[in-house]
N, C-alpha and C positions, 0 to 999 in steps of 0.2 A: 311642789305645789308652790304658785306665785304667792309672795307676801305683799299683796296690793290692798289697796285701803279705797275706799270712797266715802267721801263724808256725807251724811245727814245731816242738813241744816237745822231742822226742827222736827221733834216727835210728832208736832201738831199736824204735819203736811199728810195728805192722804197718800203720799208717795214715800212714807218715811220707812217702811219697811221694803222697797223695791232697790234691788241690786242692778248694777247697770244692765241696759236692756239687751244688752250683746254677751252678758254673763261674763264679762272679761275682768271685771273687779269683783273682790270679795271683801266683806266687810271682816276686818281684824283689828287687835290692838298694837298693831306694827305700822310704823311708818318707815317704809323703805326708802333709802336714801343712796343714789349713787355718788361716788367720789373718786376724784383723782389725786391721789396723795403727794404731788410734787410740786405744789403751788403755795410755797410758804409766803406770805403769813396766812394765806387764805384756809389751806388745808394741806397738813403734811403728817407724814408717821415719824414718832418719836420714840423709841424704845418698844415699837410695837404696837404704840398707842395713836391713833389719830389724835392732833390737836389744830389749832388755827382758828380765826374769826368765824368761817363759816360752819365750822363744827360746833362752837359755842352758841350761834344764833339758832343753827337746826334744834340742839339739845333743848333749848329755851323754848323754840315752838312745838317741838314734840310734847314738851312737858305740860304746856298750856292748852294742848288737844287732847291730853290725857292719854297719850301714845308713847310706846317704846320705839325709840329710833333704832333702826337697823342699817349701819353703814355697809355697802356693798363697795370694795375697792376693785377699780379698775386700773389698766395697765397704761392706757392710751386717752388723750384727752376728749377723743370723740367717743369713746365707749359708753360712759355714763349718759351721755346727751342719747345716743343710740337706743339704749336700754329703756329711758324714759318711751322714745318714740315708739318704740315695740311692745310697750305697757309689762316691761319685766319689773320696774320698780315704779314707786310712786313719784319721785322727784329726782333731781340732780343739782347737786353744789359742784363748785370746782367748775362752773359753765361758763365763766367770765371771759375765756379763752377761746371759746368756741364761735365758729363762723357760720355755720348751717341754720338757716331758719327757714322753716316750712308750716304748713298748717297743722301738722300734727303736733307741734308745741307751742304750749304758752309759757309766758314769764311771769311771775309774781312781781308785787310792787318792788320797784329798784330800791335797794337798802345800801347803796355805796356808789361813789363813782371814782373814777381814777383815769389815767392815761397812759395809751402806749407812748414808749419811750425809746429812743435809740441810746446805747450804753456800748462803750468799749474798754479796753483796757486801759488804766490809769494814764501811762506813760505817752499812748497815742496823742499826736497833735490832731484830734478830730473835734470841731465845734460845732458844725451843723451839717445836715442831712448832704449837702453839696459836695462836702468833702471826701465823702463815701464812694463817688465815681468810679467805677471799674474794679470796686473792692468787693470782699466777701461778707454778705451779711447773714447770721444766724438767725433762724426763726423755729418755731415750735410748730411740728407739723399738726395739719389740720386745724391752725388755730386762727384767730383775727389778727395775728401779725403776719402771717403767712399771705394771707388775703389783702394785707396793705403793703406788704413788700410786691407781690405783683402787681398791683396799681402803681407804686412809685416806679416800676420799669416802664412804665408808658413816658415816662420824662425823663428818666435817665438811666443809664446803664450800670448794672452791677452783678454780681452773681447770689443768688440765693440759695443757702445751704439749710436743709430742714432737719430736725432732729426729733428725737422720740421724747426728750426730757430735758429739763431745763439746767440741770447739773452737767450735762454733755456740752450745753452751749458754754456755760461760763468758764467749763474747763479749758475749752479751745479758744475762748477768747484770751485767758490768760496765757496759755500756751503759744498764740499768735496763728493758730490755724485758721481763724476767721478775724476779721478786722472788726467787726462791730454786731450787735445783733438789735433785734425788736423785741422789746420786754413789755413789762408793766411797772409803773411807777411804785405803786407799794411792794412789790417784790424786789425791785431794785434798792430801795430804801432798807428794806429787811436785810438782802445781803451785803449791804455795805458796813452794817453793823457787825456783821460776823467776818466779813472780810472787805477791805479796802482797797482792793487791787483793780476794781472796777468803776467807772464814772460815769456820771449823766452825760449825754451829748445834746439832745433836743427831744422836746415833747412831738408827739404828732396827734393823734385823734383821741378824743375823751371819749371813756367807756362807760356804762352803766350796768351794774352789776345785780343780777336777780337770780331766782331759783326758777329751773326748768320744770315743767309740769306737762303731762298729756292733754292736748285740748280736750279731749274726750271726759276730761276731769274737772268740770270747771268749778264744782264744789269745794275741791282743795283747793284750788287756786284762790277762791273766794275766800275761805277760812285762813289761809297764811297771809293773804293780804291784810285781813281784819287782826290778826295777831300783830303782824309786823308794825301796821299802826298804832296799837295798842302798846307795843313795846318803845317806840318812839314817845309816845304820849306819857307814860309811866318812867321813862329815865331809863329802862333796862337795858335798851339798845345802846345807849350812850356808855354806860358801864363796859359793856362788850366792845364797842367801837374804841375806848380810851385804852384798855388793856392792850389791844392789839395795834393802834396807830397814833396813839397819842389824843391830844387835846382834839376834841371835835370841831371846835372852832375854827380850827386851822385846816380842816378839811376842804375838799374841792367842792 
């Protein structure tokens, strides 16, 4: 049975006891959340436990909704998105790397901005995008980075190499199997703390990060937006941000 949730905004509404007209949502005390666990510091596994900025954020949102968060882990970046689209789960985090957009998906209020960046092995003498002409550039499969790489091919020549996870990209960078990669600025900052063998080359596009929700569940989107704004106003968001990214005033 699907653990799906439809939010009732007020008990005074004459529709308060009506479940989705297509009977595809059920009222439960669970908020089912899809996650791809290979996007530190957003979402990652450590000692069998999910950690990260978005995990803390969703835990607080579920707490304020008086729901228990149930995290469903997926192996590929597009799987949480597809699960939301097909109404198998209520919402998805780890969605900041996704490229597909369609009418079946809504996004919550934006809660973070970052940049797509080019990174390479520290000893490489690459300082801008143009230095990578005719080189190999790694990207995460089914990601905004892959879409950006395809767009860049219109104006310069290079080889796109796709990967199922970021760890393999980083290993191939350090071993010289690829010349550079398009990744996420917060992720690069995170891995540089663990491993200083990679360096920043150039910023590309800014990205805005949200929670993916099925468009047929607007009540859930509305409630999550309400709580995100509440968390910003009462300082809880700032505490979570500072835990993972440092001083909020230095954010994008």
